[in-house]
N, C-alpha and C positions, 0 to 999 in steps of 0.2 A: 528153566527146569521143567518145562511142559512135557507131559507124556504123549508121545506120538506113536500110535500103532492102530491097527484095525479095531481093536477092542478097548482103546483108551477111554472111551466114553463110559464104559462099564465100571471103571474104577471108583467113580463118585459114590455109588451105592454099596460098595463092598465094605463091610465093617472092619475096623482095625483088627489085625491078627488073622484075617482070612485071605483067601485067594480066589481064583476063578471058580472054585467049588461052591461059592455062594450062589452061583447061577446054575446049579444042578438040581435035578429032580430029587436026588438023595437028601439034599439039605432043605428040601421043601420049597424051592423057588417056584412061583406060580407060572412063570414063563421061562423054562430052562433054555439056556443058550449052549451049554456044554454037557457032555456026558461025564459021568463019574470017572475020575482018574484018566481023563482023556488028554490032559496036559501035564507038564512038569509042575511040581509043587510051588515053584517060584513064579508061575504065570499069574500076573495081576496080583501078586502078593503085596498086601498093604500092611505095614508094620503097626504094632500096638505100642504106644508110648510107655506102657507099663510092663512090657515084656522084652526079653533079649531078642535081638534081630538075627535072622538067619545069615549064614555066611554069604558074602558077596561073591558073585561069579566073575571070573576074569573076562569072559566074552558073552555077556548077556544079550538076549534078543530085545527087540523094542518093547515088548510087554513083560519082560522079566523083571521081577522085583529084586530087592526090596524097594517099595515106594514109600514115601513119607505119608503119614496118616492124614496129611492135608492134600492128598491127591496130586503129588508132584514128585519129580526125581529128587533125591538128596543132593545137596551141594557137595562139591569136592571136599570141603572142610568137614561137613557132617559125615561123609563116608570115611574119612580118615579116623574120626573119633569112634565111629561104629566098630571099626576093626582095630582099635587100640593103638593107632599111630599117634605119636606126640604132635601137638599143635604146630610145633616149629619144623616138623619134618616136611621137606620140600619135594613135591612131585611136579613134573613138568609135562607139557603137551596138552592135547585137546581133552575134553571131558572123557571121551572113550579111552584115551591113553592113560588117564589117571585111574579110571575104573579098572583097567587091565592090570596096572601096576599094583593097586590095592588088592585085587582079586588073586593075583599071583603070590 
């Protein structure tokens, strides 16, 4: 469940509940990587374990969240729970197939 994208290494420093905007001048980052509102809000979005999670997209990009607050992708089982699927609900296929089914 490793995050693999051009900016995956940046996820480690993003506080839970924030996204790429952590690395903008507007939020006070000393070495900005992104411009304010230069990406979609789910880009490098790391969930906060104390807050509701944003809706899962059916076809996310490699750096599209939500990501677990431990800097990894959510497991298929975790994704089902986040979107209120019962634990015994069966989804088949690859990780991407499961994400698409949940997102749809």
